[in-house]
Backbone as numpy.savetxt, mean C-alpha at the origin, in Angstrom:
# Nx Ny Nz CAx CAy CAz Cx Cy Cz
-18.61 31.48 8.66 -17.28 31.84 8.18 -17.48 32.33 6.68
-17.04 33.41 6.35 -17.07 33.93 4.94 -15.91 33.41 4.21
-16.11 32.81 3.06 -15.06 32.28 2.21 -14.89 33.14 1.02
-13.58 33.20 0.52 -13.29 34.07 -0.62 -13.06 33.18 -1.80
-14.05 32.87 -2.64 -13.86 31.98 -3.72 -14.03 32.74 -5.09
-13.05 32.53 -6.03 -13.19 33.13 -7.37 -14.24 32.22 -8.14
-14.66 32.75 -9.30 -15.68 31.94 -10.15 -15.09 30.53 -10.43
-15.93 29.44 -10.27 -15.37 28.22 -10.39 -14.96 27.86 -11.87
-15.70 28.41 -12.76 -15.40 28.18 -14.24 -14.02 28.68 -14.53
-13.72 29.76 -13.98 -12.37 30.40 -14.20 -11.27 29.52 -13.56
-11.55 28.99 -12.41 -10.55 28.17 -11.74 -10.27 26.94 -12.57
-11.41 26.28 -13.03 -11.24 25.01 -13.85 -10.43 25.35 -15.16
-10.75 26.44 -15.74 -10.00 26.83 -16.99 -8.52 26.98 -16.70
-8.20 27.79 -15.65 -6.83 28.05 -15.36 -6.13 26.75 -15.01
-6.66 25.90 -14.14 -6.02 24.60 -13.68 -5.67 23.77 -14.92
-6.62 23.66 -15.80 -6.45 22.77 -17.06 -5.36 23.43 -17.91
-5.36 24.74 -18.13 -4.39 25.41 -18.92 -3.01 25.31 -18.31
-2.91 25.44 -16.99 -1.68 25.27 -16.25 -1.09 23.91 -16.37
-1.92 22.82 -16.39 -1.41 21.41 -16.54 -0.89 21.18 -17.92
-1.62 21.70 -18.89 -1.22 21.46 -20.25 -0.29 22.48 -20.81
-0.13 23.69 -20.18 0.56 24.83 -20.75 0.05 25.07 -22.18
-1.27 24.94 -22.35 -1.88 25.12 -23.73 -3.34 25.46 -23.46
-3.67 26.63 -24.09 -5.13 26.98 -24.05 -5.95 26.04 -24.81
-5.34 25.63 -26.00 -6.09 24.69 -26.86 -6.34 23.30 -26.19
-5.29 22.78 -25.54 -5.56 21.43 -24.96 -6.53 21.62 -23.74
-6.35 22.72 -23.08 -7.42 22.95 -21.95 -8.82 23.09 -22.53
-8.90 23.77 -23.63 -10.24 23.87 -24.24 -10.75 22.55 -24.73
-9.97 21.70 -25.28 -10.42 20.28 -25.66 -10.91 19.51 -24.45
-10.13 19.61 -23.33 -10.42 18.86 -22.18 -11.83 19.30 -21.57
-12.09 20.64 -21.60 -13.28 21.19 -20.97 -14.42 21.43 -21.97
-14.25 21.03 -23.25 -15.23 21.19 -24.22 -15.59 22.68 -24.41
-14.63 23.51 -24.48 -14.78 24.94 -24.72 -13.90 25.39 -25.81
-14.05 26.64 -26.26 -13.08 27.20 -27.24 -11.86 27.79 -26.65
-10.72 27.85 -27.26 -9.58 28.53 -26.74 -9.77 29.94 -26.30
-10.65 30.55 -26.98 -11.01 32.02 -26.64 -11.80 32.08 -25.30
-12.65 31.00 -25.00 -13.34 30.97 -23.81 -12.37 30.75 -22.63
-11.45 29.84 -22.89 -10.39 29.61 -21.88 -9.60 30.90 -21.56
-9.21 31.60 -22.62 -8.49 32.90 -22.42 -9.36 33.89 -21.64
-10.62 33.96 -21.98 -11.54 34.88 -21.26 -11.61 34.50 -19.75
-11.73 33.25 -19.54 -11.90 32.85 -18.08 -10.58 33.09 -17.26
-9.47 32.90 -17.92 -8.19 33.19 -17.19 -8.06 34.63 -16.97
-8.37 35.44 -17.93 -8.26 36.91 -17.72 -9.16 37.35 -16.59
-10.35 36.74 -16.53 -11.30 37.07 -15.41 -10.63 36.72 -14.03
-9.98 35.52 -14.08 -9.40 35.02 -12.78 -8.19 35.94 -12.42
-7.37 36.42 -13.39 -6.27 37.31 -13.09 -6.81 38.63 -12.66
-7.94 39.15 -13.10 -8.53 40.32 -12.59 -8.98 40.19 -11.21
-9.63 38.99 -10.95 -10.17 38.76 -9.60 -9.02 38.62 -8.60
-7.88 38.01 -8.97 -6.76 37.84 -8.08 -5.74 39.14 -8.14
-6.05 39.99 -9.09 -5.21 41.18 -9.31 -3.75 40.81 -9.42
-3.47 39.74 -10.22 -2.10 39.42 -10.49 -2.00 38.52 -11.78
-0.86 38.54 -12.44 -0.76 37.78 -13.64 -0.43 36.29 -13.29
-1.08 35.37 -14.01 -0.80 33.98 -13.86 0.03 33.26 -14.92
-0.03 33.89 -16.10 0.76 33.42 -17.21 1.70 34.56 -17.76
2.78 34.18 -18.29 3.62 35.07 -19.00 3.53 34.70 -20.45
3.15 35.56 -21.31 2.94 35.33 -22.74 4.00 35.96 -23.59
4.57 35.17 -24.53 5.58 35.81 -25.48 5.29 35.07 -26.83
4.58 35.79 -27.68 4.21 35.16 -28.98 3.34 33.98 -28.75
3.82 32.88 -29.33 3.05 31.59 -29.06 3.41 30.80 -27.90
4.46 31.27 -27.21 4.97 30.64 -25.96 4.23 31.17 -24.73
4.03 30.24 -23.89 3.38 30.74 -22.56 4.05 29.89 -21.40
4.20 30.59 -20.28 4.56 29.87 -19.12 3.96 30.48 -17.84
3.90 29.68 -16.80 3.33 30.25 -15.58 4.23 31.18 -14.88
3.71 32.24 -14.23 4.45 33.04 -13.36 4.73 32.37 -12.09
5.48 32.87 -11.26 5.77 32.24 -9.93 4.46 32.07 -9.14
3.63 33.13 -9.22 2.29 33.12 -8.51 1.45 32.02 -9.18
1.48 31.94 -10.50 0.71 30.95 -11.17 1.09 29.59 -10.84
2.46 29.30 -10.76 2.98 28.01 -10.36 2.41 27.57 -9.11
2.56 28.53 -8.06 2.03 28.12 -6.70 0.64 27.91 -6.68
-0.11 28.69 -7.30 -1.65 28.60 -7.31 -2.04 27.26 -8.01
-1.45 26.94 -9.19 -1.82 25.73 -9.92 -1.44 24.50 -9.16
-0.24 24.47 -8.52 0.17 23.34 -7.69 -0.81 22.98 -6.66
-1.44 23.98 -6.03 -2.35 23.69 -5.03 -3.76 23.32 -5.50
-4.14 24.04 -6.64 -5.49 23.79 -7.23 -5.67 22.33 -7.70
-4.66 21.72 -8.32 -4.79 20.32 -8.88 -5.13 19.41 -7.80
-4.47 19.41 -6.65 -4.83 18.56 -5.61 -6.19 18.78 -4.97
-6.60 20.08 -4.82 -7.93 20.37 -4.36 -8.98 19.94 -5.29
-8.78 20.13 -6.62 -9.86 19.72 -7.54 -9.91 18.17 -7.64
-8.80 17.43 -7.50 -8.82 15.99 -7.50 -9.60 15.54 -6.26
-9.33 16.07 -5.15 -10.12 15.79 -3.93 -11.54 16.08 -4.04
-11.90 17.27 -4.69 -13.27 17.65 -4.92 -14.00 16.68 -5.77
-13.24 16.20 -6.82 -13.83 15.22 -7.75 -14.11 13.96 -6.99
-13.10 13.48 -6.19 -13.23 12.18 -5.47 -14.46 12.27 -4.49
-14.50 13.39 -3.79 -15.61 13.59 -2.77 -16.92 13.61 -3.53
-17.04 14.30 -4.64 -18.33 14.41 -5.30 -18.75 12.99 -5.86
-17.76 12.27 -6.44 -18.11 10.93 -6.96 -18.59 10.02 -5.75
-17.91 10.15 -4.61 -18.25 9.37 -3.45 -19.71 9.68 -3.06
-20.08 10.97 -3.05 -21.38 11.37 -2.60 -22.45 10.88 -3.63
-22.11 10.87 -4.92 -23.08 10.47 -5.90 -23.30 8.90 -5.94
-22.21 8.19 -5.57 -22.23 6.71 -5.71 -21.94 5.99 -4.47
-22.27 6.60 -3.26 -21.93 6.00 -2.03 -22.42 4.59 -1.88
-23.65 4.32 -2.38 -24.32 3.08 -2.19 -23.70 1.99 -3.04
-23.15 2.37 -4.21 -22.56 1.34 -5.19 -21.12 1.53 -5.44
-20.42 2.24 -4.55 -19.04 2.51 -4.76 -18.12 1.32 -4.69
-17.21 1.27 -5.69 -16.14 0.24 -5.56 -14.88 0.89 -4.86
-14.52 0.10 -3.84 -13.37 0.52 -3.05 -12.16 -0.30 -3.47
-11.16 0.29 -4.00 -10.03 -0.50 -4.52 -8.80 -0.57 -3.65
-8.45 -1.84 -3.30 -7.28 -2.03 -2.48 -6.25 -2.75 -3.31
-4.93 -2.28 -3.10 -3.84 -2.96 -3.82 -2.85 -3.45 -2.72
-2.50 -4.69 -2.79 -1.58 -5.20 -1.75 -0.81 -6.44 -2.38
0.17 -6.98 -1.65 0.93 -8.14 -2.05 0.06 -9.37 -2.07
0.38 -10.32 -2.94 -0.34 -11.65 -2.90 -0.35 -12.29 -1.46
0.84 -12.25 -0.80 0.93 -12.94 0.44 0.08 -12.25 1.55
0.04 -10.95 1.55 -0.81 -10.24 2.46 -2.29 -10.49 2.20
-2.65 -10.54 0.88 -4.10 -10.83 0.62 -4.47 -12.23 1.06
-3.59 -13.22 0.67 -4.01 -14.66 0.93 -3.94 -14.99 2.44
-2.86 -14.56 3.13 -2.73 -15.07 4.50 -3.32 -14.14 5.63
-3.57 -12.87 5.26 -4.00 -12.01 6.27 -5.39 -11.35 5.94
-5.43 -10.69 4.75 -6.59 -9.88 4.49 -7.84 -10.67 4.17
-7.82 -11.60 3.19 -8.97 -12.35 2.77 -9.71 -13.06 3.90
-8.88 -13.72 4.81 -9.52 -14.42 5.90 -10.29 -13.45 6.86
-10.04 -12.23 6.81 -10.71 -11.25 7.75 -11.76 -10.36 7.11
-12.02 -10.51 5.80 -12.91 -9.57 5.14 -14.27 -9.69 5.65
-14.69 -10.80 6.11 -16.06 -10.90 6.65 -16.23 -10.04 7.99
-15.17 -9.62 8.53 -15.27 -8.90 9.77 -15.49 -7.33 9.51
-15.54 -6.90 8.21 -15.65 -5.54 7.90 -17.17 -5.18 8.07
-17.42 -4.29 9.03 -18.84 -4.00 9.26 -19.51 -3.18 8.21
-18.77 -2.47 7.40 -19.31 -1.60 6.41 -19.33 -2.19 4.97
-18.99 -3.59 4.87 -18.82 -4.15 3.59 -20.11 -4.11 2.79
-21.31 -4.07 3.37 -22.49 -4.00 2.59 -22.73 -2.67 1.95
-21.92 -1.66 2.29 -22.11 -0.31 1.62 -21.11 -0.08 0.48
-20.29 -1.03 0.35 -19.16 -0.72 -0.80 -19.07 -2.09 -1.56
-18.52 -1.97 -2.75 -18.05 -3.15 -3.49 -16.57 -3.18 -3.36
-16.07 -4.08 -2.57 -14.60 -4.18 -2.31 -13.96 -4.94 -3.43
-12.89 -4.28 -3.95 -12.08 -4.90 -5.02 -10.65 -4.96 -4.43
-10.12 -6.27 -4.42 -8.74 -6.46 -3.87 -7.92 -6.84 -5.17
-6.90 -6.09 -5.39 -5.99 -6.33 -6.42 -4.58 -6.68 -5.85
-3.89 -7.59 -6.50 -2.61 -8.02 -5.94 -1.45 -7.72 -6.96
-0.34 -7.44 -6.48 0.84 -7.20 -7.27 1.82 -6.43 -6.48
2.81 -5.87 -7.17 3.87 -5.00 -6.49 3.10 -3.68 -6.19
2.90 -3.38 -4.88 2.18 -2.20 -4.48 2.87 -0.93 -4.92
2.24 -0.14 -5.68 2.74 1.17 -6.19 1.99 2.25 -5.47
2.74 3.36 -5.03 2.01 4.45 -4.45 1.91 5.59 -5.42
1.95 5.33 -6.80 1.68 6.35 -7.78 0.15 6.21 -7.99
-0.61 6.93 -7.29 -2.10 6.89 -7.33 -2.61 7.40 -8.59
-1.79 8.02 -9.50 -2.36 8.49 -10.80 -2.40 7.34 -11.81
-1.74 6.25 -11.54 -1.70 5.13 -12.41 -2.26 3.74 -11.89
-2.20 3.63 -10.54 -2.61 2.27 -9.99 -4.11 2.12 -9.77
-4.90 3.08 -9.98 -6.32 2.91 -9.91 -6.79 2.33 -8.53
-6.11 2.75 -7.46 -6.39 2.26 -6.16 -6.81 3.43 -5.23
-7.68 3.05 -4.24 -8.03 4.01 -3.19 -6.95 3.96 -2.06
-6.47 2.75 -1.76 -5.56 2.51 -0.71 -4.60 1.37 -1.11
-3.44 1.53 -0.68 -2.38 0.57 -0.91 -1.77 0.03 0.42
-1.64 -1.27 0.56 -0.91 -1.82 1.59 0.42 -2.31 1.07
1.46 -1.58 1.44 2.75 -1.76 0.78 3.77 -2.30 1.78
4.84 -2.84 1.15 6.04 -3.25 1.88 6.81 -1.97 2.25
7.29 -1.86 3.44 8.03 -0.71 4.03 7.15 0.53 4.16
7.83 1.63 4.42 7.05 2.94 4.64 7.83 4.06 4.04
8.40 3.84 2.91 9.27 4.92 2.19 8.28 6.02 1.94
8.67 7.27 2.25 7.86 8.50 2.01 7.76 8.78 0.55
6.51 9.26 0.13 6.25 9.60 -1.23 5.48 10.94 -1.21
5.96 11.89 -1.90 5.28 13.24 -1.93 3.79 13.08 -2.29
2.95 13.74 -1.52 1.56 13.69 -1.80 0.80 12.59 -1.26
1.53 11.63 -0.66 0.92 10.37 -0.19 1.10 10.20 1.40
-0.06 9.89 2.04 -0.05 9.66 3.51 0.30 8.27 3.70
1.49 7.95 4.44 1.89 6.59 4.71 1.93 6.39 6.25
1.34 5.20 6.69 1.27 4.96 8.08 1.72 3.59 8.32
2.62 3.43 9.30 3.17 2.02 9.70 2.02 1.20 10.22
1.87 -0.02 9.66 0.80 -0.96 10.01 1.20 -2.08 10.80
2.29 -2.86 10.33 2.55 -4.13 10.94 4.03 -4.41 11.04
4.41 -4.77 12.27 5.78 -5.17 12.60 5.84 -6.56 12.99
6.78 -7.34 12.57 6.80 -8.76 12.81 8.18 -9.35 12.91
8.32 -10.40 13.82 9.61 -11.14 13.86 9.48 -12.41 12.91
10.53 -13.09 12.73 10.56 -14.29 11.90 11.13 -15.45 12.63
10.67 -16.67 12.23 11.24 -17.86 12.83 10.98 -19.01 11.83
11.66 -20.13 11.93 11.56 -21.17 10.94 10.26 -21.95 11.12
9.63 -22.36 10.01 8.43 -23.15 10.02 8.64 -24.34 9.07
7.91 -25.34 9.25 7.99 -26.61 8.44 6.71 -27.32 8.45
6.39 -28.15 7.52 5.21 -28.93 7.57 5.42 -30.12 8.61
4.39 -30.49 9.32 4.57 -31.58 10.36 5.22 -32.84 9.87
4.72 -33.33 8.65 5.26 -34.65 8.11 6.72 -34.49 7.82
7.20 -33.45 7.26 8.51 -33.29 6.96 9.47 -33.26 8.19
8.99 -32.55 9.28 9.60 -32.49 10.48 9.84 -33.86 11.16
8.78 -34.60 11.08 8.94 -36.00 11.69 9.75 -36.86 10.78
9.68 -36.81 9.49 10.47 -37.59 8.58 11.96 -37.38 8.74
12.28 -36.02 8.92 13.77 -35.69 8.93 14.24 -35.58 10.46
13.30 -35.81 11.40 13.60 -35.86 12.84 14.33 -34.49 13.25
13.64 -33.33 12.97 14.14 -32.06 13.21 13.95 -31.77 14.69
15.06 -31.67 15.50 15.00 -31.46 16.89 15.79 -30.26 17.37
16.77 -29.86 16.64 17.70 -28.74 16.98 18.11 -27.93 15.78
18.57 -26.72 15.95 18.86 -25.91 14.74 19.79 -26.60 13.77
20.77 -27.33 14.29 21.72 -27.95 13.34 21.03 -28.93 12.36
19.90 -29.53 12.82 19.17 -30.50 12.09 18.59 -29.88 10.85
18.55 -28.61 10.67 18.04 -27.97 9.47 18.90 -28.22 8.27
20.10 -28.74 8.48 20.96 -29.13 7.38 20.42 -30.24 6.67
19.43 -30.96 7.22 18.86 -32.15 6.50 17.69 -31.78 5.58
17.29 -30.55 5.58 16.15 -30.12 4.65 16.55 -28.92 3.87
16.04 -28.77 2.65 16.24 -27.55 1.92 15.72 -26.33 2.68
16.41 -25.27 2.66 15.87 -24.03 3.23 15.32 -23.09 2.09
14.10 -22.68 2.26 13.50 -21.71 1.27 13.95 -20.39 1.50
14.37 -19.67 0.51 14.89 -18.30 0.60 13.94 -17.34 -0.19
13.90 -16.10 0.29 13.21 -15.14 -0.51 14.18 -13.87 -0.75
14.13 -13.39 -1.94 15.10 -12.43 -2.30 14.67 -11.04 -1.90
13.43 -10.91 -1.33 13.03 -9.56 -0.81 13.76 -9.16 0.40
13.88 -10.03 1.35 14.60 -9.73 2.60 14.91 -11.03 3.31
15.91 -11.81 2.66 16.17 -13.11 3.29 16.96 -12.88 4.63
16.52 -13.62 5.68 17.08 -13.37 7.04 17.62 -14.65 7.60
17.86 -15.68 6.80 18.39 -16.91 7.39 19.75 -16.71 8.14
20.55 -15.95 7.60 21.88 -15.74 8.23 21.70 -15.09 9.57
20.80 -14.08 9.70 20.51 -13.41 10.99 20.05 -14.50 11.95
19.13 -15.34 11.52 18.46 -16.32 12.49 19.58 -17.34 12.92
20.37 -17.89 11.99 21.35 -18.86 12.43 22.38 -18.21 13.41
22.78 -16.97 13.19 23.65 -16.25 14.06 23.09 -16.13 15.48
21.77 -15.90 15.52 21.06 -15.72 16.89 21.15 -17.04 17.66
21.24 -18.17 16.99 21.18 -19.46 17.71 22.62 -20.04 17.86
23.62 -19.27 17.38 24.98 -19.64 17.53 25.49 -20.79 16.58
24.73 -20.92 15.44 25.07 -21.94 14.51 25.53 -21.28 13.24
26.56 -21.84 12.70 27.16 -21.32 11.36 26.10 -21.47 10.27
25.72 -20.45 9.69 24.69 -20.66 8.55 25.27 -21.52 7.43
24.44 -22.30 6.75 24.91 -23.12 5.65 25.19 -22.17 4.43
25.90 -22.65 3.45 26.19 -21.86 2.27 24.97 -21.42 1.66
24.85 -20.22 1.22 23.61 -19.65 0.69 23.71 -19.61 -0.82
22.67 -19.93 -1.60 21.49 -20.60 -1.01 21.62 -22.17 -0.99
21.01 -22.79 -0.11 21.03 -24.25 -0.09 19.60 -24.82 -0.46
18.76 -23.96 -0.96 17.46 -24.34 -1.39 16.93 -23.33 -2.38
15.75 -23.49 -2.83 15.20 -22.59 -3.88 15.13 -21.10 -3.34
15.30 -20.20 -4.31 15.14 -18.75 -4.00 13.92 -18.28 -4.69
13.03 -17.66 -3.90 11.75 -17.11 -4.40 11.69 -15.66 -4.33
10.87 -14.93 -5.18 10.82 -13.52 -5.10 10.24 -12.89 -3.92
9.52 -13.71 -3.12 8.97 -13.10 -1.91 8.77 -14.16 -0.82
8.49 -13.75 0.43 8.42 -14.67 1.56 7.21 -15.52 1.43
6.14 -15.07 0.75 4.87 -15.82 0.60 5.11 -17.15 -0.18
5.84 -17.05 -1.25 6.14 -18.26 -2.03 7.03 -19.23 -1.21
7.99 -18.69 -0.54 8.89 -19.57 0.27 8.06 -20.21 1.36
7.11 -19.52 2.03 6.23 -20.18 3.05 5.35 -21.18 2.43
4.80 -20.92 1.27 3.93 -21.83 0.63 4.67 -23.11 0.23
5.92 -22.97 -0.23 6.74 -24.19 -0.52 6.95 -24.99 0.68
7.21 -24.36 1.87 7.38 -25.14 3.09 6.12 -25.76 3.49
4.98 -25.10 3.22 3.65 -25.64 3.55 3.40 -26.99 2.69
4.04 -26.98 1.59 3.83 -28.12 0.64 4.88 -29.24 0.89
5.65 -29.08 1.98 6.64 -30.13 2.33 7.94 -30.05 1.52
8.28 -28.94 1.04 9.49 -28.87 0.14 10.75 -28.47 1.07
10.52 -28.09 2.32 11.68 -27.66 3.16 11.21 -26.78 4.29
12.15 -26.03 4.88 11.70 -25.12 5.89 11.88 -23.65 5.37
11.04 -22.83 5.91 10.97 -21.38 5.50 11.12 -20.59 6.72
11.63 -19.36 6.53 11.74 -18.36 7.70 10.50 -17.49 7.48
9.46 -17.68 8.27 8.13 -17.00 8.08 8.02 -15.82 9.08
7.15 -14.86 8.62 6.86 -13.78 9.45 5.70 -14.19 10.36
5.86 -14.01 11.65 4.95 -14.42 12.74 3.49 -13.95 12.34
3.37 -12.61 12.01 2.02 -11.99 11.80 1.44 -12.60 10.55
2.14 -13.19 9.67 1.48 -13.75 8.52 1.18 -15.24 8.63
1.75 -15.95 9.58 1.46 -17.38 9.55 0.75 -17.90 10.78
0.29 -16.97 11.64 -0.35 -17.44 12.88 -1.59 -18.34 12.61
-2.38 -17.88 11.60 -3.60 -18.75 11.28 -3.14 -20.07 10.75
-2.08 -20.10 9.92 -1.57 -21.35 9.31 -1.05 -22.31 10.35
-0.39 -21.74 11.36 0.14 -22.59 12.49 -1.05 -23.19 13.26
-2.04 -22.35 13.49 -3.23 -22.81 14.32 -3.90 -23.93 13.54
-3.89 -23.88 12.17 -4.53 -24.94 11.36 -3.75 -26.29 11.39
-2.50 -26.09 11.75 -1.66 -27.34 11.78 -0.96 -27.67 10.44
-1.15 -26.74 9.42 -0.51 -27.06 8.18 0.95 -26.78 8.26
1.50 -25.98 9.18 2.82 -25.68 9.49 3.03 -25.72 11.00
4.27 -25.98 11.41 4.57 -25.92 12.83 5.83 -25.07 12.91
5.83 -24.28 13.98 7.04 -23.40 14.32 8.17 -24.22 14.90
9.39 -23.92 14.40 10.62 -24.65 14.85 11.38 -23.65 15.88
11.67 -24.03 17.07 12.57 -23.38 17.95 12.10 -21.99 18.48
12.67 -21.54 19.58 12.20 -20.27 20.19 12.85 -19.05 19.56
14.00 -19.21 19.00 14.84 -18.09 18.50 14.03 -17.37 17.38
14.10 -16.08 17.39 13.44 -15.21 16.33 14.50 -14.13 15.90
14.12 -13.59 14.73 14.90 -12.50 14.22 14.46 -11.15 14.86
15.12 -10.13 14.76 14.70 -8.81 15.20 13.41 -8.42 14.55
12.36 -7.81 15.29 11.12 -7.36 14.68 11.54 -6.25 13.67
10.77 -6.31 12.51 10.89 -5.32 11.54 9.57 -4.95 10.96
9.46 -3.76 10.49 8.22 -3.24 9.84 8.06 -4.04 8.47
6.99 -4.66 8.23 6.71 -5.31 7.00 5.61 -4.82 6.15
4.71 -4.03 6.72 3.72 -3.37 5.93 3.22 -2.02 6.46
2.87 -1.23 5.55 2.28 0.16 5.90 1.06 0.34 5.03
0.25 1.34 5.47 -0.95 1.72 4.61 -0.64 3.01 4.01
-1.03 3.21 2.68 -0.69 4.40 2.02 -1.96 4.87 1.25
-2.28 6.08 1.10 -3.36 6.65 0.36 -3.03 8.24 0.09
-3.64 8.73 -0.92 -3.32 10.18 -1.26 -3.71 11.10 -0.18
-2.81 11.95 0.14 -3.08 13.01 1.23 -4.33 13.73 0.85
-4.57 14.08 -0.46 -5.72 14.79 -0.85 -7.02 14.10 -0.58
-6.95 12.79 -0.36 -8.18 12.04 -0.05 -8.26 11.51 1.39
-7.45 12.10 2.27 -7.36 11.59 3.65 -8.65 11.72 4.43
-9.49 12.65 3.97 -10.84 12.74 4.69 -11.95 11.83 4.05
-11.58 11.09 3.01 -12.53 10.27 2.36 -13.15 9.26 3.43
-14.46 9.24 3.68 -15.06 8.38 4.69 -14.71 6.86 4.54
-14.62 6.40 3.26 -14.34 5.08 3.03 -12.83 4.68 3.40
-11.98 5.52 2.97 -10.58 5.38 3.29 -10.40 5.36 4.79
-11.01 6.31 5.44 -10.97 6.41 6.95 -11.50 5.16 7.62
-12.63 4.69 7.13 -13.36 3.55 7.70 -12.46 2.27 7.49
-11.91 2.12 6.25 -11.05 0.91 6.03 -9.79 1.00 6.81
-9.16 2.24 6.91 -7.97 2.39 7.64 -8.12 2.13 9.19
-9.28 2.58 9.73 -9.56 2.32 11.12 -9.77 0.88 11.40
-10.46 0.21 10.43 -10.71 -1.22 10.59 -9.44 -2.04 10.62
-8.58 -1.81 9.62 -7.27 -2.63 9.53 -6.39 -2.35 10.65
-6.28 -1.19 11.14 -5.42 -0.97 12.26 -6.04 -1.57 13.49
-7.35 -1.57 13.71 -7.91 -2.20 14.79 -7.68 -3.75 14.81
-7.74 -4.40 13.58 -7.54 -5.77 13.43 -6.11 -6.16 13.71
-5.13 -5.35 13.33 -3.75 -5.58 13.63 -3.56 -5.47 15.18
-4.05 -4.47 15.83 -3.95 -4.22 17.20 -4.56 -5.44 17.98
-5.75 -5.89 17.54 -6.36 -6.98 18.20 -5.54 -8.31 18.05
-4.94 -8.49 16.91 -4.02 -9.63 16.72 -2.84 -9.56 17.65
-2.26 -8.40 17.77 -1.07 -8.22 18.66 -1.41 -8.56 20.11
-2.65 -8.08 20.51 -3.09 -8.11 21.88 -3.64 -9.54 22.29
-4.25 -10.15 21.38 -5.06 -11.39 21.77 -4.36 -12.69 21.34
-3.49 -12.61 20.32 -2.95 -13.85 19.82 -1.92 -14.44 20.78
-2.12 -15.64 21.31 -1.10 -16.22 22.22 0.18 -16.56 21.52
1.32 -16.59 22.16 2.51 -17.03 21.62 2.41 -18.53 21.29
2.57 -18.91 20.05 2.42 -20.25 19.65 3.63 -21.07 20.05
3.49 -22.23 20.66 4.56 -22.92 21.17 5.53 -23.49 20.05
6.85 -23.25 20.25 7.74 -23.69 19.27 8.03 -25.17 19.56
8.36 -26.03 18.50 8.70 -27.39 18.62 10.14 -27.58 18.15
10.77 -28.60 18.64 12.18 -28.86 18.15 13.12 -28.38 19.12
């Protein structure tokens, strides 16, 4: 297949000048002179047989054609840079993942030894509020709460989960928790991200206690950790606490559950969607979630 490519030096000069709207700043970025940038852009305009900039004295702006061309080139050059760096450093590449502390601690870290390609990369897991602004978060892939669309970002739904109350075994025995009404005997841990106690109490036909009747945490992970430490009952996500229940550090209370909801999605730049490491990690994490959904038995509720 024959491809129609303009001179690469001219493309780089134009893309930098279009981003900065300045020949001088483009020249500084590419270590060239402003006249060299101007020469390269004129050569590109001759190649394309169209004007890319409108010039009026010291002012310059992109033509409509220039705007469209520059908008596509920046993404292509970013992807080209990423692919080239990957090819140069494949054996020693650092693959950066950003996710919430709860997802890292309860789900991701316990499974990292299952990644078959971990010997080919240096995996770096960062925690915090997952941002899909890949120009600032220095991540290859983000595991985020929800699946809100972001321009230029590929977002895929990863994990759906129901919720139910959990409590540490000692506190359950001490407070003799046997029916939903007995939860009035213990503090309820709340999370301000998506508290669902009212929904759960409604599902069992019990009037929810005044909210809040226990501590309020910024996320469900801290609420679940507080319950694990014997401070009360928490409304946990099934997909996040299955390993903790199997270990016996928490027990599930009652059969009633909230409606399943999406809790995590995977996000990465559309321009990097063919990156082999992103694809390998993406395929692995989806396979792990599918295996958990298929193989994990329903843990028996008590109370």
